[in-house]
BAKOL-214219 format. One record per residue (C-alpha): chain; x, y, z; residue in three letters; residue number from 1. Coordinates in Angstrom, 3 decimals. Example, Ala and Ser with C-alpha at 12.3 -4.5 7.8 and 13.67 -1.06 7.14 Angstrom:
2
+-------+----------+----------+----------+-----+-----+
| chain |       px |       py |       pz | res |   n |
+-------+----------+----------+----------+-----+-----+
|     A |   12.300 |   -4.500 |    7.800 | ALA |   1 |
|     A |   13.670 |   -1.060 |    7.140 | SER |   2 |
+-------+----------+----------+----------+-----+-----+
***
This chain:
212
+-------+----------+----------+----------+-----+-----+
| chain |       px |       py |       pz | res |   n |
+-------+----------+----------+----------+-----+-----+
|     A |   13.318 |    6.653 |    5.423 | MET |   1 |
|     A |   17.885 |    5.895 |    5.429 | ARG |   2 |
|     A |   20.107 |    6.840 |    2.594 | ILE |   3 |
|     A |   23.150 |    4.855 |    1.388 | PHE |   4 |
|     A |   25.545 |    4.067 |   -0.962 | PRO |   5 |
|     A |   25.403 |    1.625 |   -2.764 | LEU |   6 |
|     A |   29.662 |    1.152 |   -3.939 | GLY |   7 |
|     A |   31.212 |    4.583 |   -4.700 | ASP |   8 |
|     A |   29.069 |    5.331 |   -7.755 | SER |   9 |
|     A |   25.026 |    4.436 |   -6.459 | ALA |  10 |
|     A |   23.249 |    5.588 |   -3.676 | LEU |  11 |
|     A |   20.050 |    3.848 |   -2.153 | THR |  12 |
|     A |   17.274 |    5.232 |   -0.590 | ILE |  13 |
|     A |   15.247 |    2.831 |    1.926 | GLU |  14 |
|     A |   11.787 |    3.305 |    2.991 | PHE |  15 |
|     A |   11.597 |    0.366 |    4.411 | GLY |  16 |
|     A |   12.250 |   -4.075 |    4.371 | ASN |  17 |
|     A |    8.606 |   -5.226 |    3.711 | GLU |  18 |
|     A |    6.277 |   -5.940 |    0.686 | ILE |  19 |
|     A |    3.460 |   -3.157 |    0.677 | SER |  20 |
|     A |    1.754 |   -0.934 |   -1.493 | ILE |  21 |
|     A |    2.274 |    2.020 |    0.923 | VAL |  22 |
|     A |    6.139 |    1.700 |    0.219 | LEU |  23 |
|     A |    6.072 |    0.550 |   -2.771 | ASN |  24 |
|     A |    4.069 |    3.896 |   -3.796 | ASN |  25 |
|     A |    6.811 |    5.886 |   -2.549 | GLN |  26 |
|     A |    9.404 |    4.165 |   -4.474 | ALA |  27 |
|     A |    8.161 |    4.292 |   -7.253 | VAL |  28 |
|     A |    7.300 |    8.222 |   -7.221 | ALA |  29 |
|     A |   10.936 |    9.481 |   -6.419 | LEU |  30 |
|     A |   12.200 |    7.184 |   -8.899 | ALA |  31 |
|     A |    9.936 |    8.663 |  -11.612 | ASN |  32 |
|     A |   10.466 |   12.608 |   -9.860 | TYR |  33 |
|     A |   14.645 |   11.945 |  -10.908 | PHE |  34 |
|     A |   13.552 |   10.686 |  -13.642 | SER |  35 |
|     A |   11.502 |   13.857 |  -14.567 | GLU |  36 |
|     A |   13.441 |   16.342 |  -13.232 | HIS |  37 |
|     A |   16.730 |   14.323 |  -14.100 | SER |  38 |
|     A |   20.190 |   16.453 |  -12.562 | PHE |  39 |
|     A |   23.758 |   16.651 |  -13.532 | ASP |  40 |
|     A |   25.997 |   13.440 |  -13.275 | GLY |  41 |
|     A |   22.618 |   10.616 |  -13.423 | LEU |  42 |
|     A |   22.726 |    7.770 |  -15.093 | ILE |  43 |
|     A |   20.013 |    5.586 |  -13.793 | GLU |  44 |
|     A |   16.966 |    5.422 |  -11.068 | VAL |  45 |
|     A |   15.957 |    1.732 |  -10.719 | VAL |  46 |
|     A |   13.239 |    1.353 |   -7.985 | PRO |  47 |
|     A |   12.705 |   -1.830 |   -6.142 | ALA |  48 |
|     A |    9.681 |   -2.980 |   -3.433 | TYR |  49 |
|     A |   10.931 |   -0.421 |   -1.196 | ALA |  50 |
|     A |   13.718 |    1.430 |   -2.172 | SER |  51 |
|     A |   15.272 |    2.805 |   -4.897 | VAL |  52 |
|     A |   18.685 |    3.401 |   -6.450 | THR |  53 |
|     A |   20.087 |    5.986 |   -7.846 | VAL |  54 |
|     A |   23.198 |    5.622 |  -10.087 | PHE |  55 |
|     A |   25.295 |    8.710 |  -10.795 | TYR |  56 |
|     A |   28.560 |    9.872 |  -12.267 | ASP |  57 |
|     A |   30.846 |   10.458 |   -9.082 | PRO |  58 |
|     A |   32.805 |   12.604 |  -11.213 | GLN |  59 |
|     A |   30.399 |   14.254 |  -11.791 | VAL |  60 |
|     A |   28.568 |   14.432 |   -8.364 | THR |  61 |
|     A |   28.812 |   12.717 |   -5.217 | SER |  62 |
|     A |   26.783 |   11.324 |   -2.552 | PHE |  63 |
|     A |   27.281 |   13.872 |   -0.597 | THR |  64 |
|     A |   25.504 |   15.943 |   -2.123 | THR |  65 |
|     A |   23.285 |   13.551 |   -3.547 | LEU |  66 |
|     A |   22.020 |   12.791 |   -0.139 | GLY |  67 |
|     A |   20.774 |   16.546 |    0.569 | LYS |  68 |
|     A |   19.070 |   16.265 |   -2.816 | LEU |  69 |
|     A |   17.600 |   13.084 |   -1.930 | VAL |  70 |
|     A |   15.848 |   15.291 |    1.240 | GLU |  71 |
|     A |   14.824 |   18.414 |   -0.507 | GLU |  72 |
|     A |   13.006 |   16.041 |   -2.901 | SER |  73 |
|     A |   11.247 |   13.183 |   -1.005 | VAL |  74 |
|     A |    8.469 |   15.769 |    0.790 | PRO |  75 |
|     A |    7.602 |   16.591 |   -3.001 | SER |  76 |
|     A |    6.519 |   13.534 |   -4.021 | ILE |  77 |
|     A |    4.814 |   12.810 |   -0.139 | ALA |  78 |
|     A |    1.069 |   13.495 |   -1.328 | SER |  79 |
|     A |    1.887 |   12.106 |   -5.313 | THR |  80 |
|     A |   -0.879 |    9.918 |   -6.544 | LYS |  81 |
|     A |   -1.208 |    8.001 |   -9.242 | GLU |  82 |
|     A |   -3.579 |    6.079 |  -11.001 | SER |  83 |
|     A |   -2.466 |    2.985 |  -11.529 | PRO |  84 |
|     A |   -2.301 |    1.910 |  -15.362 | THR |  85 |
|     A |   -4.201 |   -0.987 |  -15.999 | LEU |  86 |
|     A |   -2.811 |   -3.645 |  -18.420 | VAL |  87 |
|     A |   -4.609 |   -7.139 |  -19.222 | GLU |  88 |
|     A |   -1.755 |   -9.993 |  -20.450 | ILE |  89 |
|     A |   -3.954 |  -12.561 |  -22.046 | PRO |  90 |
|     A |   -3.029 |  -16.329 |  -21.095 | MET |  91 |
|     A |   -3.159 |  -19.837 |  -22.591 | LYS |  92 |
|     A |   -3.672 |  -23.164 |  -20.089 | ILE |  93 |
|     A |   -2.516 |  -26.460 |  -21.345 | GLY |  94 |
|     A |   -0.810 |  -29.702 |  -20.292 | ASN |  95 |
|     A |    2.534 |  -28.165 |  -22.449 | ASP |  96 |
|     A |    1.562 |  -24.463 |  -21.359 | LEU |  97 |
|     A |    0.195 |  -25.416 |  -17.706 | SER |  98 |
|     A |    3.352 |  -27.953 |  -16.727 | PRO |  99 |
|     A |    2.888 |  -26.726 |  -12.670 | ASP | 100 |
|     A |   -0.631 |  -26.499 |  -12.644 | LEU | 101 |
|     A |   -1.323 |  -29.961 |  -11.065 | THR | 102 |
|     A |    1.496 |  -29.018 |   -8.385 | ARG | 103 |
|     A |   -0.078 |  -25.977 |   -7.193 | VAL | 104 |
|     A |   -3.599 |  -26.920 |   -7.500 | ALA | 105 |
|     A |   -2.044 |  -30.325 |   -5.197 | GLU | 106 |
|     A |   -0.065 |  -28.119 |   -2.166 | HIS | 107 |
|     A |   -3.119 |  -25.447 |   -2.179 | SER | 108 |
|     A |   -6.049 |  -28.541 |   -1.515 | GLY | 109 |
|     A |   -7.525 |  -27.155 |   -4.473 | LEU | 110 |
|     A |   -8.768 |  -28.662 |   -7.944 | SER | 111 |
|     A |   -6.509 |  -26.879 |  -11.320 | GLU | 112 |
|     A |  -10.074 |  -24.579 |  -11.783 | THR | 113 |
|     A |  -10.076 |  -23.805 |   -8.626 | GLY | 114 |
|     A |   -6.500 |  -22.672 |   -8.805 | VAL | 115 |
|     A |   -7.123 |  -20.669 |  -12.290 | LEU | 116 |
|     A |  -10.578 |  -19.379 |  -11.091 | ASP | 117 |
|     A |   -8.655 |  -17.786 |   -7.962 | ILE | 118 |
|     A |   -5.422 |  -16.300 |  -10.276 | PHE | 119 |
|     A |   -7.461 |  -14.906 |  -12.654 | LEU | 120 |
|     A |   -9.981 |  -13.211 |  -10.704 | SER | 121 |
|     A |   -7.960 |  -10.385 |   -9.460 | GLN | 122 |
|     A |   -5.111 |   -7.610 |  -10.504 | SER | 123 |
|     A |   -1.570 |   -7.523 |   -9.602 | TYR | 124 |
|     A |    0.393 |   -4.819 |   -9.069 | ARG | 125 |
|     A |    4.424 |   -4.136 |  -10.587 | VAL | 126 |
|     A |    6.604 |   -3.796 |   -7.598 | TYR | 127 |
|     A |   10.183 |   -4.005 |   -9.755 | MET | 128 |
|     A |   11.844 |   -5.061 |  -12.597 | LEU | 129 |
|     A |   14.606 |   -7.769 |  -12.281 | GLY | 130 |
|     A |   16.187 |  -11.118 |  -13.275 | PHE | 131 |
|     A |   15.868 |  -10.880 |  -16.935 | LEU | 132 |
|     A |   15.006 |   -7.432 |  -18.797 | PRO | 133 |
|     A |   11.756 |   -7.244 |  -18.586 | GLY | 134 |
|     A |   11.322 |   -9.219 |  -16.392 | PHE | 135 |
|     A |    8.236 |   -7.853 |  -13.524 | ALA | 136 |
|     A |    7.652 |   -9.016 |   -9.802 | TYR | 137 |
|     A |    3.792 |   -9.430 |   -9.274 | MET | 138 |
|     A |    1.492 |   -9.823 |   -6.314 | GLY | 139 |
|     A |    0.180 |  -10.541 |   -4.330 | GLU | 140 |
|     A |   -1.145 |  -13.858 |   -5.052 | VAL | 141 |
|     A |   -3.893 |  -15.161 |   -2.990 | ASP | 142 |
|     A |   -2.273 |  -17.061 |   -0.103 | GLU | 143 |
|     A |   -4.571 |  -20.560 |   -1.057 | ARG | 144 |
|     A |   -2.806 |  -20.695 |   -4.145 | ILE | 145 |
|     A |    0.663 |  -19.401 |   -2.929 | ALA | 146 |
|     A |    3.267 |  -22.200 |   -4.165 | ALA | 147 |
|     A |    6.847 |  -22.947 |   -3.061 | PRO | 148 |
|     A |    9.076 |  -22.247 |   -5.886 | ARG | 149 |
|     A |   10.811 |  -25.742 |   -7.421 | LEU | 150 |
|     A |   13.467 |  -27.488 |   -5.467 | GLU | 151 |
|     A |   15.134 |  -28.377 |   -8.858 | THR | 152 |
|     A |   14.482 |  -25.362 |  -11.828 | PRO | 153 |
|     A |   14.187 |  -25.771 |  -14.755 | ARG | 154 |
|     A |   17.302 |  -25.656 |  -16.924 | THR | 155 |
|     A |   14.744 |  -23.538 |  -19.836 | LYS | 156 |
|     A |   11.629 |  -21.458 |  -19.363 | VAL | 157 |
|     A |    9.590 |  -20.811 |  -22.316 | PRO | 158 |
|     A |    9.569 |  -16.658 |  -23.396 | THR | 159 |
|     A |    6.002 |  -15.798 |  -22.180 | GLY | 160 |
|     A |    5.436 |  -18.067 |  -19.344 | SER | 161 |
|     A |    3.429 |  -16.862 |  -16.583 | ILE | 162 |
|     A |    4.552 |  -18.681 |  -12.888 | GLY | 163 |
|     A |    3.898 |  -18.819 |   -9.112 | ILE | 164 |
|     A |    6.888 |  -18.671 |   -6.701 | ALA | 165 |
|     A |    5.157 |  -18.064 |   -3.396 | GLY | 166 |
|     A |    3.041 |  -14.734 |   -3.263 | LYS | 167 |
|     A |    4.628 |  -13.700 |   -6.001 | GLN | 168 |
|     A |    3.430 |  -13.794 |   -9.725 | THR | 169 |
|     A |    5.787 |  -12.519 |  -13.256 | GLY | 170 |
|     A |    6.028 |  -14.080 |  -17.244 | VAL | 171 |
|     A |    9.065 |  -15.154 |  -18.314 | TYR | 172 |
|     A |   10.494 |  -12.171 |  -20.958 | PRO | 173 |
|     A |   12.464 |  -14.946 |  -22.118 | LEU | 174 |
|     A |   13.792 |  -18.518 |  -22.894 | GLU | 175 |
|     A |   15.830 |  -18.454 |  -19.042 | SER | 176 |
|     A |   16.269 |  -21.249 |  -16.351 | PRO | 177 |
|     A |   13.463 |  -20.782 |  -13.893 | GLY | 178 |
|     A |   12.426 |  -21.997 |  -10.533 | GLY | 179 |
|     A |    8.655 |  -21.043 |  -10.906 | TRP | 180 |
|     A |    5.545 |  -22.314 |  -10.981 | ASN | 181 |
|     A |    4.070 |  -22.451 |  -14.622 | LEU | 182 |
|     A |    0.639 |  -22.969 |  -14.562 | ILE | 183 |
|     A |   -0.029 |  -20.763 |  -18.058 | GLY | 184 |
|     A |    1.616 |  -18.780 |  -21.075 | ARG | 185 |
|     A |    1.536 |  -15.626 |  -23.189 | THR | 186 |
|     A |    1.818 |  -14.403 |  -26.542 | ASP | 187 |
|     A |    2.325 |  -11.009 |  -25.551 | LEU | 188 |
|     A |    5.417 |   -9.754 |  -26.062 | ARG | 189 |
|     A |    7.006 |   -8.829 |  -22.930 | MET | 190 |
|     A |   10.361 |   -7.003 |  -23.963 | PHE | 191 |
|     A |   11.403 |   -5.690 |  -27.085 | ASP | 192 |
|     A |   14.850 |   -3.958 |  -27.225 | PRO | 193 |
|     A |   14.273 |   -2.452 |  -30.470 | THR | 194 |
|     A |   10.951 |    0.080 |  -29.269 | ALA | 195 |
|     A |   11.057 |    3.110 |  -27.768 | GLU | 196 |
|     A |    9.636 |    1.383 |  -23.981 | LYS | 197 |
|     A |   11.311 |   -1.690 |  -24.713 | PRO | 198 |
|     A |    9.940 |   -3.181 |  -21.133 | CYS | 199 |
|     A |    5.481 |   -3.709 |  -21.549 | LEU | 200 |
|     A |    5.365 |   -3.391 |  -18.399 | LEU | 201 |
|     A |    6.481 |   -0.435 |  -15.571 | ASN | 202 |
|     A |    6.354 |   -0.177 |  -11.715 | PRO | 203 |
|     A |    3.396 |    0.490 |  -10.357 | GLY | 204 |
|     A |    1.884 |   -1.187 |  -12.973 | ASP | 205 |
|     A |   -1.746 |   -3.143 |  -12.040 | GLU | 206 |
|     A |   -1.841 |   -6.704 |  -14.751 | VAL | 207 |
|     A |   -4.943 |   -8.524 |  -15.011 | ARG | 208 |
|     A |   -5.103 |  -12.133 |  -16.838 | PHE | 209 |
|     A |   -6.943 |  -12.852 |  -18.650 | VAL | 210 |
|     A |   -7.819 |  -16.800 |  -19.964 | ARG | 211 |
|     A |   -8.064 |  -16.413 |  -23.968 | CYS | 212 |
+-------+----------+----------+----------+-----+-----+
***
């Protein structure tokens, strides 16, 4: 574990530098711990693939004080193991909804049906949220259908588009530019700023796409 400052009002706890469920479990567990055991000066806790960043008010607490708190807290989450929440996301397929399905099939050497069969056959872990509000980085996509991002990103990707980028998959919660391979779309709302919990998915969740 490595603890280092991120500017003068944030601290990052790094458990490693690779995509790993074990490391991500540690990051999510520590983030949940601080969300449930707040302290004076805490602003926000943001988990990533293998790290957690804690934003704080430097007029209330300090990097040194917070670093000691982290070191004291980590042992309490070492044995934490929560059952992930399973979320099913309905997925529509079609020419306009899956503009890059042919590209992924050609890259993988499989048929379009073969790509979809593999994609729908497993669940995906939510490692972190980022890029857009409610955008979940999920993995890992089967290496047989992993495909590189588009060389030229689209200027507009429709809301609900489901994409593949390497061994990652994700759902665009809002219309935005993007370079992921689009293979389907969902009508499920991934981000609702008016809801008590605006983001449908959270780090640590398991997602299964279901064709509809």
